[in-house]
N, CA, C and O atoms as CSV, one atom per row, in Angstrom:
chain,resi,resn,atom,element,x,y,z
A,1,MET,N,N,129.254,113.532,98.078
A,1,MET,CA,C,128.332,112.467,97.744
A,1,MET,C,C,126.917,113.050,97.721
A,1,MET,O,O,126.537,113.755,98.656
A,2,PRO,N,N,126.128,112.774,96.674
A,2,PRO,CA,C,124.779,113.314,96.585
A,2,PRO,C,C,123.902,112.853,97.746
A,2,PRO,O,O,124.137,111.793,98.327
A,3,GLY,N,N,122.894,113.650,98.079
A,3,GLY,CA,C,122.010,113.350,99.193
A,3,GLY,C,C,121.223,112.067,99.040
A,3,GLY,O,O,120.936,111.394,100.030
A,4,HIS,N,N,120.863,111.710,97.794
A,4,HIS,CA,C,120.059,110.502,97.610
A,4,HIS,C,C,120.876,109.227,97.816
A,4,HIS,O,O,120.315,108.131,97.804
A,5,CYS,N,N,122.189,109.351,98.004
A,5,CYS,CA,C,123.038,108.191,98.270
A,5,CYS,C,C,123.258,107.987,99.767
A,5,CYS,O,O,123.872,106.997,100.167
A,6,ALA,N,N,122.770,108.899,100.596
A,6,ALA,CA,C,123.021,108.840,102.031
A,6,ALA,C,C,122.384,107.614,102.671
A,6,ALA,O,O,122.908,107.090,103.654
A,7,GLU,N,N,121.270,107.153,102.133
A,7,GLU,CA,C,120.563,106.013,102.717
A,7,GLU,C,C,120.293,104.985,101.631
A,7,GLU,O,O,119.826,105.337,100.548
A,8,ILE,N,N,120.578,103.728,101.907
A,8,ILE,CA,C,120.340,102.678,100.910
A,8,ILE,C,C,118.829,102.521,100.728
A,8,ILE,O,O,118.077,102.421,101.699
A,9,GLN,N,N,118.409,102.501,99.481
A,9,GLN,CA,C,116.997,102.410,99.142
A,9,GLN,C,C,116.681,101.014,98.615
A,9,GLN,O,O,117.574,100.317,98.132
A,10,PRO,N,N,115.422,100.604,98.704
A,10,PRO,CA,C,115.073,99.259,98.218
A,10,PRO,C,C,115.135,99.178,96.696
A,10,PRO,O,O,114.942,100.172,95.996
A,11,ASN,N,N,115.404,97.985,96.203
A,11,ASN,CA,C,115.312,97.735,94.773
A,11,ASN,C,C,113.831,97.686,94.407
A,11,ASN,O,O,113.015,97.158,95.163
A,12,ILE,N,N,113.491,98.239,93.242
A,12,ILE,CA,C,112.090,98.256,92.827
A,12,ILE,C,C,111.994,97.872,91.357
A,12,ILE,O,O,112.630,98.484,90.498
A,13,LEU,N,N,111.190,96.848,91.079
A,13,LEU,CA,C,110.870,96.454,89.715
A,13,LEU,C,C,109.470,96.973,89.425
A,13,LEU,O,O,108.515,96.603,90.109
A,14,THR,N,N,109.341,97.834,88.406
A,14,THR,CA,C,108.066,98.448,88.069
A,14,THR,C,C,107.660,98.034,86.667
A,14,THR,O,O,108.396,98.263,85.707
A,15,MET,N,N,106.484,97.422,86.547
A,15,MET,CA,C,105.935,97.070,85.236
A,15,MET,C,C,104.787,98.011,84.933
A,15,MET,O,O,103.821,98.089,85.691
A,16,ARG,N,N,104.895,98.724,83.826
A,16,ARG,CA,C,103.882,99.710,83.461
A,16,ARG,C,C,102.992,99.145,82.370
A,16,ARG,O,O,103.454,98.487,81.438
A,17,ILE,N,N,101.673,99.424,82.514
A,17,ILE,CA,C,100.719,99.007,81.498
A,17,ILE,C,C,100.193,100.238,80.783
A,17,ILE,O,O,100.630,101.355,81.060
A,18,GLN,N,N,99.270,100.040,79.878
A,18,GLN,CA,C,98.789,101.138,79.037
A,18,GLN,C,C,98.412,102.343,79.857
A,18,GLN,O,O,97.886,102.194,80.960
A,19,PRO,N,N,98.658,103.505,79.366
A,19,PRO,CA,C,99.077,103.838,78.007
A,19,PRO,C,C,100.588,103.940,77.845
A,19,PRO,O,O,101.051,104.264,76.751
A,20,ASP,N,N,101.373,103.680,78.879
A,20,ASP,CA,C,102.825,103.864,78.815
A,20,ASP,C,C,103.518,102.536,79.122
A,20,ASP,O,O,104.186,102.406,80.147
A,21,GLU,N,N,103.360,101.555,78.238
A,21,GLU,CA,C,103.884,100.224,78.485
A,21,GLU,C,C,105.398,100.242,78.618
A,21,GLU,O,O,106.097,100.892,77.841
A,22,GLY,N,N,105.888,99.522,79.608
A,22,GLY,CA,C,107.330,99.441,79.792
A,22,GLY,C,C,107.676,98.772,81.106
A,22,GLY,O,O,106.805,98.277,81.821
A,23,ILE,N,N,108.948,98.767,81.406
A,23,ILE,CA,C,109.435,98.160,82.637
A,23,ILE,C,C,110.643,98.954,83.122
A,23,ILE,O,O,111.469,99.390,82.320
A,24,SER,N,N,110.742,99.138,84.424
A,24,SER,CA,C,111.868,99.852,85.022
A,24,SER,C,C,112.415,99.033,86.178
A,24,SER,O,O,111.671,98.332,86.864
A,25,LEU,N,N,113.689,99.124,86.383
A,25,LEU,CA,C,114.332,98.472,87.519
A,25,LEU,C,C,115.212,99.500,88.204
A,25,LEU,O,O,116.127,100.058,87.599
A,26,ARG,N,N,114.919,99.744,89.487
A,26,ARG,CA,C,115.766,100.613,90.286
A,26,ARG,C,C,116.544,99.721,91.248
A,26,ARG,O,O,115.962,98.892,91.947
A,27,PHE,N,N,117.858,99.898,91.276
A,27,PHE,CA,C,118.685,99.109,92.167
A,27,PHE,C,C,119.876,99.940,92.622
A,27,PHE,O,O,120.180,100.982,92.041
A,28,GLY,N,N,120.535,99.474,93.651
A,28,GLY,CA,C,121.686,100.184,94.178
A,28,GLY,C,C,122.956,99.777,93.454
A,28,GLY,O,O,123.183,98.593,93.205
A,29,ALA,N,N,123.779,100.750,93.119
A,29,ALA,CA,C,125.063,100.494,92.479
A,29,ALA,C,C,126.150,101.232,93.255
A,29,ALA,O,O,125.946,102.360,93.705
A,30,LYS,N,N,127.299,100.590,93.407
A,30,LYS,CA,C,128.410,101.223,94.118
A,30,LYS,C,C,128.959,102.372,93.282
A,30,LYS,O,O,129.195,102.237,92.082
A,31,VAL,N,N,129.153,103.490,93.940
A,31,VAL,CA,C,129.735,104.658,93.298
A,31,VAL,C,C,131.225,104.375,93.105
A,31,VAL,O,O,131.882,103.911,94.037
A,32,PRO,N,N,131.773,104.646,91.912
A,32,PRO,CA,C,133.204,104.407,91.703
A,32,PRO,C,C,134.048,105.208,92.695
A,32,PRO,O,O,133.710,106.340,93.041
A,33,GLY,N,N,135.118,104.624,93.133
A,33,GLY,CA,C,136.019,105.301,94.066
A,33,GLY,C,C,136.251,104.479,95.311
A,33,GLY,O,O,135.668,103.408,95.474
A,34,PRO,N,N,137.101,104.976,96.191
A,34,PRO,CA,C,137.474,104.207,97.383
A,34,PRO,C,C,136.391,104.174,98.466
A,34,PRO,O,O,136.386,103.260,99.292
A,35,GLN,N,N,135.471,105.151,98.483
A,35,GLN,CA,C,134.430,105.151,99.509
A,35,GLN,C,C,133.393,104.070,99.199
A,35,GLN,O,O,133.174,103.684,98.050
A,36,MET,N,N,132.769,103.605,100.276
A,36,MET,CA,C,131.679,102.648,100.114
A,36,MET,C,C,130.380,103.435,100.088
A,36,MET,O,O,129.782,103.700,101.131
A,37,ALA,N,N,129.953,103.802,98.904
A,37,ALA,CA,C,128.705,104.541,98.727
A,37,ALA,C,C,127.874,103.837,97.659
A,37,ALA,O,O,128.369,103.484,96.589
A,38,VAL,N,N,126.610,103.647,97.977
A,38,VAL,CA,C,125.684,102.998,97.050
A,38,VAL,C,C,124.585,103.991,96.703
A,38,VAL,O,O,123.938,104.549,97.590
A,39,CYS,N,N,124.380,104.205,95.417
A,39,CYS,CA,C,123.345,105.127,94.945
A,39,CYS,C,C,122.339,104.375,94.091
A,39,CYS,O,O,122.695,103.416,93.406
A,40,PRO,N,N,121.080,104.807,94.130
A,40,PRO,CA,C,120.095,104.160,93.272
A,40,PRO,C,C,120.307,104.568,91.813
A,40,PRO,O,O,120.561,105.734,91.509
A,41,VAL,N,N,120.197,103.592,90.925
A,41,VAL,CA,C,120.242,103.829,89.484
A,41,VAL,C,C,118.994,103.198,88.879
A,41,VAL,O,O,118.417,102.270,89.445
A,42,ILE,N,N,118.592,103.706,87.740
A,42,ILE,CA,C,117.361,103.229,87.116
A,42,ILE,C,C,117.640,102.757,85.699
A,42,ILE,O,O,118.227,103.478,84.892
A,43,MET,N,N,117.212,101.540,85.412
A,43,MET,CA,C,117.197,101.026,84.042
A,43,MET,C,C,115.744,101.106,83.588
A,43,MET,O,O,114.861,100.550,84.241
A,44,ASP,N,N,115.493,101.780,82.494
A,44,ASP,CA,C,114.116,102.005,82.060
A,44,ASP,C,C,113.941,101.593,80.607
A,44,ASP,O,O,114.734,101.972,79.745
A,45,PHE,N,N,112.903,100.817,80.342
A,45,PHE,CA,C,112.537,100.445,78.980
A,45,PHE,C,C,111.095,100.860,78.747
A,45,PHE,O,O,110.208,100.509,79.525
A,46,GLY,N,N,110.864,101.601,77.687
A,46,GLY,CA,C,109.515,101.985,77.289
A,46,GLY,C,C,109.302,101.612,75.831
A,46,GLY,O,O,110.141,101.912,74.981
A,47,TYR,N,N,108.181,100.958,75.538
A,47,TYR,CA,C,107.911,100.542,74.166
A,47,TYR,C,C,107.882,101.727,73.210
A,47,TYR,O,O,108.448,101.656,72.119
A,48,ALA,N,N,107.229,102.809,73.606
A,48,ALA,CA,C,107.110,103.960,72.714
A,48,ALA,C,C,108.477,104.556,72.407
A,48,ALA,O,O,108.742,104.939,71.268
A,49,GLN,N,N,109.359,104.642,73.422
A,49,GLN,CA,C,110.682,105.203,73.195
A,49,GLN,C,C,111.540,104.269,72.335
A,49,GLN,O,O,112.340,104.730,71.522
A,50,ALA,N,N,111.371,102.961,72.518
A,50,ALA,CA,C,112.203,102.002,71.799
A,50,ALA,C,C,111.745,101.775,70.357
A,50,ALA,O,O,112.563,101.639,69.448
A,51,PHE,N,N,110.419,101.736,70.163
A,51,PHE,CA,C,109.898,101.342,68.856
A,51,PHE,C,C,109.025,102.394,68.199
A,51,PHE,O,O,108.506,102.166,67.107
A,52,GLY,N,N,108.853,103.539,68.838
A,52,GLY,CA,C,107.958,104.558,68.302
A,52,GLY,C,C,106.534,104.272,68.737
A,52,GLY,O,O,106.203,103.146,69.108
A,53,SER,N,N,105.711,105.275,68.691
A,53,SER,CA,C,104.323,105.114,69.126
A,53,SER,C,C,103.572,104.235,68.144
A,53,SER,O,O,103.759,104.333,66.931
A,54,SER,N,N,102.729,103.386,68.678
A,54,SER,CA,C,101.889,102.527,67.851
A,54,SER,C,C,100.477,103.062,67.874
A,54,SER,O,O,99.961,103.435,68.928
A,55,SER,N,N,99.854,103.098,66.716
A,55,SER,CA,C,98.478,103.578,66.663
A,55,SER,C,C,97.492,102.489,67.039
A,55,SER,O,O,96.329,102.776,67.320
A,56,ALA,N,N,97.948,101.234,67.048
A,56,ALA,CA,C,97.038,100.125,67.339
A,56,ALA,C,C,96.803,100.009,68.844
A,56,ALA,O,O,97.750,99.982,69.630
A,57,ASN,N,N,95.529,99.942,69.235
A,57,ASN,CA,C,95.236,99.672,70.636
A,57,ASN,C,C,94.962,98.174,70.790
A,57,ASN,O,O,95.019,97.430,69.811
A,58,GLY,N,N,94.673,97.743,71.982
A,58,GLY,CA,C,94.475,96.317,72.233
A,58,GLY,C,C,93.359,95.701,71.414
A,58,GLY,O,O,93.496,94.577,70.932
A,59,TYR,N,N,92.251,96.420,71.247
A,59,TYR,CA,C,91.137,95.879,70.491
A,59,TYR,C,C,91.485,95.744,69.010
A,59,TYR,O,O,91.103,94.765,68.369
A,60,GLU,N,N,92.200,96.709,68.472
A,60,GLU,CA,C,92.609,96.629,67.071
A,60,GLU,C,C,93.484,95.397,66.853
A,60,GLU,O,O,93.348,94.690,65.855
A,61,ARG,N,N,94.376,95.155,67.799
A,61,ARG,CA,C,95.261,93.991,67.689
A,61,ARG,C,C,94.459,92.700,67.736
A,61,ARG,O,O,94.702,91.795,66.939
A,62,LEU,N,N,93.502,92.601,68.662
A,62,LEU,CA,C,92.693,91.392,68.761
A,62,LEU,C,C,91.850,91.178,67.500
A,62,LEU,O,O,91.738,90.056,67.005
A,63,LEU,N,N,91.261,92.254,66.990
A,63,LEU,CA,C,90.457,92.123,65.776
A,63,LEU,C,C,91.317,91.673,64.592
A,63,LEU,O,O,90.905,90.810,63.817
A,64,LEU,N,N,92.497,92.249,64.454
A,64,LEU,CA,C,93.391,91.845,63.371
A,64,LEU,C,C,93.789,90.382,63.524
A,64,LEU,O,O,93.774,89.633,62.547
A,65,ASP,N,N,94.147,89.966,64.741
A,65,ASP,CA,C,94.500,88.564,64.972
A,65,ASP,C,C,93.334,87.640,64.626
A,65,ASP,O,O,93.533,86.582,64.029
A,66,ALA,N,N,92.113,88.042,65.001
A,66,ALA,CA,C,90.942,87.220,64.680
A,66,ALA,C,C,90.760,87.104,63.170
A,66,ALA,O,O,90.476,86.019,62.660
A,67,MET,N,N,90.922,88.213,62.454
A,67,MET,CA,C,90.764,88.182,61.001
A,67,MET,C,C,91.844,87.331,60.336
A,67,MET,O,O,91.601,86.710,59.300
A,68,LEU,N,N,93.052,87.302,60.941
A,68,LEU,CA,C,94.147,86.517,60.378
A,68,LEU,C,C,94.132,85.062,60.846
A,68,LEU,O,O,94.932,84.245,60.388
A,69,GLY,N,N,93.206,84.746,61.769
A,69,GLY,CA,C,93.114,83.379,62.274
A,69,GLY,C,C,94.157,83.040,63.319
A,69,GLY,O,O,94.407,81.861,63.566
A,70,ASP,N,N,94.774,84.031,63.940
A,70,ASP,CA,C,95.787,83.811,64.976
A,70,ASP,C,C,95.098,83.796,66.336
A,70,ASP,O,O,94.643,84.833,66.820
A,71,ALA,N,N,95.025,82.625,66.946
A,71,ALA,CA,C,94.318,82.472,68.229
A,71,ALA,C,C,95.244,82.572,69.435
A,71,ALA,O,O,94.836,82.238,70.547
A,72,THR,N,N,96.473,83.021,69.242
A,72,THR,CA,C,97.460,83.068,70.325
A,72,THR,C,C,96.959,83.828,71.538
A,72,THR,O,O,97.163,83.372,72.663
A,73,LEU,N,N,96.306,84.977,71.355
A,73,LEU,CA,C,95.867,85.807,72.474
A,73,LEU,C,C,94.445,85.495,72.944
A,73,LEU,O,O,93.914,86.196,73.804
A,74,PHE,N,N,93.833,84.465,72.396
A,74,PHE,CA,C,92.470,84.128,72.774
A,74,PHE,C,C,92.460,82.906,73.673
A,74,PHE,O,O,93.224,81.962,73.469
A,75,ALA,N,N,91.581,82.935,74.676
A,75,ALA,CA,C,91.443,81.805,75.587
A,75,ALA,C,C,90.707,80.663,74.889
A,75,ALA,O,O,89.749,80.901,74.154
A,76,HIS,N,N,91.146,79.437,75.113
A,76,HIS,CA,C,90.475,78.271,74.551
A,76,HIS,C,C,89.220,77.985,75.364
A,76,HIS,O,O,89.165,78.269,76.561
A,77,ARG,N,N,88.221,77.426,74.709
A,77,ARG,CA,C,86.934,77.170,75.355
A,77,ARG,C,C,87.085,76.329,76.625
A,77,ARG,O,O,86.439,76.617,77.633
A,78,ASP,N,N,87.924,75.303,76.589
A,78,ASP,CA,C,88.105,74.442,77.765
A,78,ASP,C,C,88.592,75.244,78.969
A,78,ASP,O,O,88.137,75.028,80.092
A,79,GLY,N,N,89.521,76.175,78.727
A,79,GLY,CA,C,90.046,77.000,79.806
A,79,GLY,C,C,89.005,77.948,80.359
A,79,GLY,O,O,88.938,78.168,81.568
A,80,VAL,N,N,88.188,78.516,79.473
A,80,VAL,CA,C,87.129,79.427,79.912
A,80,VAL,C,C,86.110,78.670,80.764
A,80,VAL,O,O,85.684,79.163,81.809
A,81,GLU,N,N,85.717,77.467,80.317
A,81,GLU,CA,C,84.744,76.673,81.081
A,81,GLU,C,C,85.317,76.251,82.437
A,81,GLU,O,O,84.600,76.257,83.437
A,82,ALA,N,N,86.591,75.889,82.479
A,82,ALA,CA,C,87.217,75.506,83.752
A,82,ALA,C,C,87.268,76.693,84.705
A,82,ALA,O,O,87.062,76.538,85.909
A,83,THR,N,N,87.539,77.868,84.169
A,83,THR,CA,C,87.585,79.070,84.999
A,83,THR,C,C,86.213,79.378,85.584
A,83,THR,O,O,86.099,79.680,86.772
A,84,TRP,N,N,85.167,79.306,84.758
A,84,TRP,CA,C,83.812,79.558,85.259
A,84,TRP,C,C,83.418,78.504,86.296
A,84,TRP,O,O,82.742,78.828,87.272
A,85,ALA,N,N,83.829,77.253,86.099
A,85,ALA,CA,C,83.515,76.205,87.077
A,85,ALA,C,C,84.180,76.501,88.415
A,85,ALA,O,O,83.629,76.175,89.467
A,86,LEU,N,N,85.347,77.110,88.383
A,86,LEU,CA,C,86.061,77.457,89.603
A,86,LEU,C,C,85.430,78.654,90.313
A,86,LEU,O,O,85.284,78.647,91.535
A,87,TYR,N,N,85.058,79.679,89.549
A,87,TYR,CA,C,84.591,80.929,90.149
A,87,TYR,C,C,83.091,81.000,90.388
A,87,TYR,O,O,82.652,81.791,91.223
A,88,THR,N,N,82.292,80.208,89.695
A,88,THR,CA,C,80.838,80.278,89.873
A,88,THR,C,C,80.414,80.025,91.320
A,88,THR,O,O,79.578,80.774,91.826
A,89,PRO,N,N,80.946,79.005,92.019
A,89,PRO,CA,C,80.554,78.826,93.428
A,89,PRO,C,C,80.914,80.032,94.310
A,89,PRO,O,O,80.175,80.363,95.237
A,90,VAL,N,N,82.031,80.677,94.027
A,90,VAL,CA,C,82.430,81.855,94.797
A,90,VAL,C,C,81.440,82.989,94.547
A,90,VAL,O,O,80.986,83.635,95.490
A,91,LEU,N,N,81.106,83.230,93.291
A,91,LEU,CA,C,80.146,84.293,92.957
A,91,LEU,C,C,78.782,84.023,93.574
A,91,LEU,O,O,78.126,84.944,94.061
A,92,GLU,N,N,78.351,82.763,93.556
A,92,GLU,CA,C,77.056,82.401,94.161
A,92,GLU,C,C,77.074,82.613,95.669
A,92,GLU,O,O,76.093,83.094,96.237
A,93,ALA,N,N,78.172,82.262,96.319
A,93,ALA,CA,C,78.287,82.461,97.773
A,93,ALA,C,C,78.262,83.947,98.107
A,93,ALA,O,O,77.620,84.348,99.078
A,94,TRP,N,N,78.947,84.767,97.323
A,94,TRP,CA,C,78.935,86.210,97.553
A,94,TRP,C,C,77.536,86.787,97.350
A,94,TRP,O,O,77.130,87.695,98.077
A,95,ALA,N,N,76.801,86.272,96.375
A,95,ALA,CA,C,75.448,86.775,96.110
A,95,ALA,C,C,74.518,86.452,97.284
A,95,ALA,O,O,73.611,87.229,97.582
A,96,LYS,N,N,74.732,85.321,97.947
A,96,LYS,CA,C,73.894,84.929,99.083
A,96,LYS,C,C,74.204,85.731,100.335
A,96,LYS,O,O,73.294,86.059,101.097
A,97,LYS,N,N,75.450,86.048,100.559
A,97,LYS,CA,C,75.854,86.776,101.766
A,97,LYS,C,C,76.832,87.874,101.374
A,97,LYS,O,O,78.046,87.666,101.352
A,98,TYR,N,N,76.288,89.039,101.068
A,98,TYR,CA,C,77.124,90.175,100.692
A,98,TYR,C,C,77.863,90.671,101.922
A,98,TYR,O,O,77.244,90.828,102.974
A,99,PRO,N,N,79.161,90.924,101.832
A,99,PRO,CA,C,79.916,91.361,103.009
A,99,PRO,C,C,79.396,92.690,103.565
A,99,PRO,O,O,79.011,93.585,102.812
A,100,GLN,N,N,79.393,92.798,104.896
A,100,GLN,CA,C,78.906,94.012,105.551
A,100,GLN,C,C,79.812,95.201,105.243
A,100,GLN,O,O,79.341,96.316,105.017
A,101,THR,N,N,81.102,94.947,105.239
A,101,THR,CA,C,82.057,96.001,104.886
A,101,THR,C,C,82.880,95.494,103.721
A,101,THR,O,O,83.414,94.385,103.750
A,102,PHE,N,N,82.970,96.306,102.720
A,102,PHE,CA,C,83.744,95.934,101.534
A,102,PHE,C,C,84.671,97.089,101.202
A,102,PHE,O,O,84.232,98.238,101.171
A,103,PRO,N,N,85.941,96.810,100.954
A,103,PRO,CA,C,86.908,97.899,100.752
A,103,PRO,C,C,86.804,98.567,99.378
A,103,PRO,O,O,87.704,98.438,98.548
A,104,ASN,N,N,85.719,99.268,99.150
A,104,ASN,CA,C,85.590,100.021,97.901
A,104,ASN,C,C,86.520,101.224,97.939
A,104,ASN,O,O,86.906,101.692,99.011
A,105,TYR,N,N,86.870,101.710,96.780
A,105,TYR,CA,C,87.743,102.877,96.687
A,105,TYR,C,C,87.479,103.586,95.377
A,105,TYR,O,O,86.948,103.001,94.434
A,106,ALA,N,N,87.851,104.837,95.330
A,106,ALA,CA,C,87.587,105.665,94.160
A,106,ALA,C,C,88.467,105.251,92.981
A,106,ALA,O,O,89.636,104.907,93.152
A,107,ALA,N,N,87.888,105.289,91.792
A,107,ALA,CA,C,88.655,105.004,90.584
A,107,ALA,C,C,89.802,105.991,90.464
A,107,ALA,O,O,89.641,107.177,90.750
A,108,GLY,N,N,90.956,105.504,90.043
A,108,GLY,CA,C,92.121,106.356,89.884
A,108,GLY,C,C,92.920,106.553,91.160
A,108,GLY,O,O,93.972,107.192,91.137
A,109,SER,N,N,92.433,106.011,92.279
A,109,SER,CA,C,93.153,106.145,93.539
A,109,SER,C,C,94.127,104.977,93.682
A,109,SER,O,O,94.191,104.109,92.812
A,110,TRP,N,N,94.879,104.956,94.772
A,110,TRP,CA,C,95.842,103.893,95.026
A,110,TRP,C,C,95.206,102.694,95.709
A,110,TRP,O,O,95.909,101.751,96.073
A,111,GLY,N,N,93.897,102.709,95.890
A,111,GLY,CA,C,93.220,101.562,96.489
A,111,GLY,C,C,92.741,101.857,97.890
A,111,GLY,O,O,92.925,102.960,98.406
A,112,PRO,N,N,92.114,100.849,98.511
A,112,PRO,CA,C,91.545,101.059,99.848
A,112,PRO,C,C,92.616,101.196,100.923
A,112,PRO,O,O,93.717,100.661,100.794
A,113,GLU,N,N,92.280,101.910,101.973
A,113,GLU,CA,C,93.214,102.106,103.091
A,113,GLU,C,C,93.591,100.790,103.751
A,113,GLU,O,O,94.689,100.650,104.289
A,114,CYS,N,N,92.671,99.817,103.709
A,114,CYS,CA,C,92.986,98.538,104.349
A,114,CYS,C,C,94.146,97.837,103.638
A,114,CYS,O,O,94.802,96.984,104.235
A,115,GLY,N,N,94.411,98.181,102.374
A,115,GLY,CA,C,95.583,97.641,101.681
A,115,GLY,C,C,96.872,98.156,102.302
A,115,GLY,O,O,97.843,97.415,102.453
A,116,ASP,N,N,96.870,99.438,102.662
A,116,ASP,CA,C,98.029,100.018,103.349
A,116,ASP,C,C,98.214,99.359,104.715
A,116,ASP,O,O,99.332,99.038,105.118
A,117,GLU,N,N,97.108,99.165,105.412
A,117,GLU,CA,C,97.165,98.556,106.743
A,117,GLU,C,C,97.665,97.113,106.663
A,117,GLU,O,O,98.424,96.664,107.521
A,118,LEU,N,N,97.234,96.393,105.626
A,118,LEU,CA,C,97.615,94.991,105.476
A,118,LEU,C,C,99.125,94.831,105.352
A,118,LEU,O,O,99.722,94.032,106.073
A,119,ILE,N,N,99.744,95.574,104.456
A,119,ILE,CA,C,101.190,95.418,104.299
A,119,ILE,C,C,101.954,96.151,105.394
A,119,ILE,O,O,103.103,95.814,105.682
A,120,GLY,N,N,101.316,97.162,106.012
A,120,GLY,CA,C,101.949,97.900,107.107
A,120,GLY,C,C,102.175,97.042,108.330
A,120,GLY,O,O,103.097,97.297,109.104
A,121,ARG,N,N,101.337,96.015,108.520
A,121,ARG,CA,C,101.495,95.114,109.674
A,121,ARG,C,C,102.869,94.447,109.689
A,121,ARG,O,O,103.402,94.123,110.750
A,122,ASP,N,N,103.432,94.248,108.501
A,122,ASP,CA,C,104.736,93.605,108.399
A,122,ASP,C,C,105.857,94.604,108.154
A,122,ASP,O,O,106.977,94.220,107.815
A,123,GLY,N,N,105.552,95.888,108.326
A,123,GLY,CA,C,106.571,96.910,108.186
A,123,GLY,C,C,106.824,97.368,106.753
A,123,GLY,O,O,107.835,98.017,106.483
A,124,TYR,N,N,105.924,97.041,105.838
A,124,TYR,CA,C,106.097,97.445,104.448
A,124,TYR,C,C,105.171,98.597,104.110
A,124,TYR,O,O,104.246,98.912,104.859
A,125,ARG,N,N,105.435,99.224,102.962
A,125,ARG,CA,C,104.565,100.296,102.477
A,125,ARG,C,C,104.612,100.298,100.960
A,125,ARG,O,O,105.561,99.803,100.352
A,126,TRP,N,N,103.576,100.860,100.358
A,126,TRP,CA,C,103.544,101.010,98.906
A,126,TRP,C,C,104.473,102.146,98.515
A,126,TRP,O,O,104.643,103.100,99.274
A,127,HIS,N,N,105.065,102.053,97.356
A,127,HIS,CA,C,105.946,103.096,96.842
A,127,HIS,C,C,105.229,103.841,95.725
A,127,HIS,O,O,104.672,103.219,94.820
A,128,THR,N,N,105.240,105.149,95.781
A,128,THR,CA,C,104.678,105.955,94.708
A,128,THR,C,C,105.640,105.902,93.536
A,128,THR,O,O,106.834,106.160,93.684
A,129,VAL,N,N,105.108,105.565,92.369
A,129,VAL,CA,C,105.940,105.430,91.182
A,129,VAL,C,C,105.798,106.687,90.343
A,129,VAL,O,O,104.700,107.044,89.918
A,130,ALA,N,N,106.921,107.352,90.109
A,130,ALA,CA,C,106.923,108.548,89.266
A,130,ALA,C,C,106.922,108.108,87.802
A,130,ALA,O,O,107.511,107.083,87.461
A,131,PRO,N,N,106.266,108.874,86.946
A,131,PRO,CA,C,106.299,108.519,85.527
A,131,PRO,C,C,107.743,108.575,85.012
A,131,PRO,O,O,108.552,109.358,85.509
A,132,PRO,N,N,108.060,107.739,84.014
A,132,PRO,CA,C,109.426,107.749,83.506
A,132,PRO,C,C,109.758,109.089,82.836
A,132,PRO,O,O,108.888,109.776,82.301
A,133,ALA,N,N,111.024,109.423,82.885
A,133,ALA,CA,C,111.466,110.670,82.250
A,133,ALA,C,C,111.409,110.534,80.738
A,133,ALA,O,O,111.712,109.472,80.194
A,134,THR,N,N,111.031,111.581,80.076
A,134,THR,CA,C,111.021,111.569,78.614
A,134,THR,C,C,112.348,112.114,78.108
A,134,THR,O,O,113.106,112.723,78.863
A,135,LYS,N,N,112.621,111.896,76.846
A,135,LYS,CA,C,113.885,112.360,76.279
A,135,LYS,C,C,114.052,113.859,76.445
A,135,LYS,O,O,115.163,114.343,76.661
A,136,SER,N,N,112.943,114.603,76.344
A,136,SER,CA,C,113.048,116.060,76.445
A,136,SER,C,C,113.308,116.534,77.872
A,136,SER,O,O,113.797,117.646,78.069
A,137,SER,N,N,112.985,115.694,78.888
A,137,SER,CA,C,113.165,116.115,80.268
A,137,SER,C,C,114.484,115.621,80.864
A,137,SER,O,O,114.780,115.916,82.022
A,138,LYS,N,N,115.273,114.880,80.100
A,138,LYS,CA,C,116.545,114.366,80.627
A,138,LYS,C,C,117.646,115.376,80.460
A,138,LYS,O,O,118.786,115.116,80.846
């Protein structure tokens, strides 16, 4: 039995955003045979692998939709005004009393250490997500 099957691992649903849009699901599956062994397996979907690379970025898509009159991806004015009505008091309160300590973190990092501490209190931890395998690396 392979070493990675020795310990049951958590199921993980990973949603990837640009530049590698896709979704992966890792879950445990019983290994065929009489032994009770569960190994992690991965189901992976990537837009580029499924449909080929697209040259259009998000802005190109929005501009094309605007030119075609398709408002599907645009927020309606009523929703934008309701959102500002909700958040304006919060922004004003923050401007009056800036927090003494704020969990800033470097761009490209996994976030502030207090995020690790927050979920660690309940015995959880963040999982490092490896990039999906490409056809040439399989």
